[in-house]
Structure formats: C-alpha cells, structure tokens
C-alpha positions in Angstrom: 0.0 0.0 0.0 1.4 3.3 -1.0 0.8 6.4 1.2 1.0 9.8 -0.3 2.4 12.6 1.8 -0.2 15.0 0.4 -0.9 17.8 2.7 1.0 16.3 5.7 3.3 18.8 7.4 5.7 18.9 10.3 4.0 19.4 13.7 6.4 21.9 15.1 6.3 20.2 18.5 9.9 18.8 18.7 13.0 20.4 20.1 16.6 19.3 20.4 19.6 20.4 22.3 17.4 22.6 24.4 18.0 25.4 21.9 16.5 24.4 18.4 13.0 23.5 17.4 11.4 22.1 14.2 9.1 24.6 12.6 5.5 23.6 12.1 3.9 23.5 8.6 6.8 22.3 6.6 5.6 19.9 3.9 6.8 16.4 4.6 8.3 15.9 1.2 10.5 18.9 1.8 11.3 17.6 5.3 12.3 14.2 3.9 14.7 16.0 1.5 16.3 17.9 4.3 16.5 14.6 6.3 18.2 12.9 3.5 20.8 15.7 3.3 21.4 15.5 7.1 21.9 11.8 7.0 24.4 12.1 4.2 26.4 14.6 6.2 26.2 12.5 9.3 27.5 9.4 7.4 30.4 11.4 6.1 31.3 12.9 9.4 31.0 9.5 11.2 33.4 7.9 8.6 35.8 10.8 8.9 35.7 10.6 12.8 36.3 6.9 12.7 39.0 6.8 9.9 40.9 9.8 10.9 40.3 9.8 14.7 38.7 13.3 14.2 37.0 14.3 17.4 35.4 17.4 15.9 33.8 15.4 13.1 32.5 13.0 15.7 31.0 15.8 17.7 29.4 17.3 14.5 28.0 14.0 13.7 26.5 13.6 17.2 24.9 17.0 17.0 23.5 16.5 13.4 22.2 13.1 14.6 20.2 14.9 17.4 18.8 17.2 14.8 17.9 14.4 12.4 16.2 12.5 15.2 14.2 15.5 16.1 13.1 16.0 12.5 12.0 12.4 12.2 10.0 12.4 15.5 8.3 15.7 14.4 7.5 14.4 11.0 5.9 11.3 12.6 3.8 13.5 14.8 2.7 15.6 11.8 1.9 12.6 9.7 -0.1 10.9 12.5 -2.0 14.1 13.4 -3.2 14.4 9.8 -4.6 10.9 9.7 
C-alpha cells in the first residue's frame, strides 16, 4: 500500500539540544529531502571521525544526529495528526 504525503506537514512540537526546534507547517516531502541531506552529512562525518580519529567530526555527527532524530520525530507527529 502506497501512502502519499499529500498535505502532511511537520507538527512543530519537537525540540533538540534545548535550543533548536522544528518549525510547524513544513511539507513532509521537503522535510524528507532535508532529512536525506542531514543523514548524508552524518554518514560522512562519522566515517571521518572513525577513519581519521577526528573528534570534531565526531562531535558534529552527534549534533547533526540529534537534529535528524528531532526531525524524524516531528515528521511522525505531523503525519499521525493528519490521519
């Protein structure tokens, strides 16, 4: 069964790092695109941290992972609220 994202948007209820928040009303197709970019950056930074023992890359990957997790959580809330 294929589900269309249609008019589903972010809920705007999720925060991360106590400082940042996901904005409400962002179409989920756009949010998925941003999530994909974030995950690509995280993958690159994690590899850099592991292969080069780069602590800064590791810290950046951790911070971006928290951002991606918040985005995923908020997208799920937005999707479920619209059903």
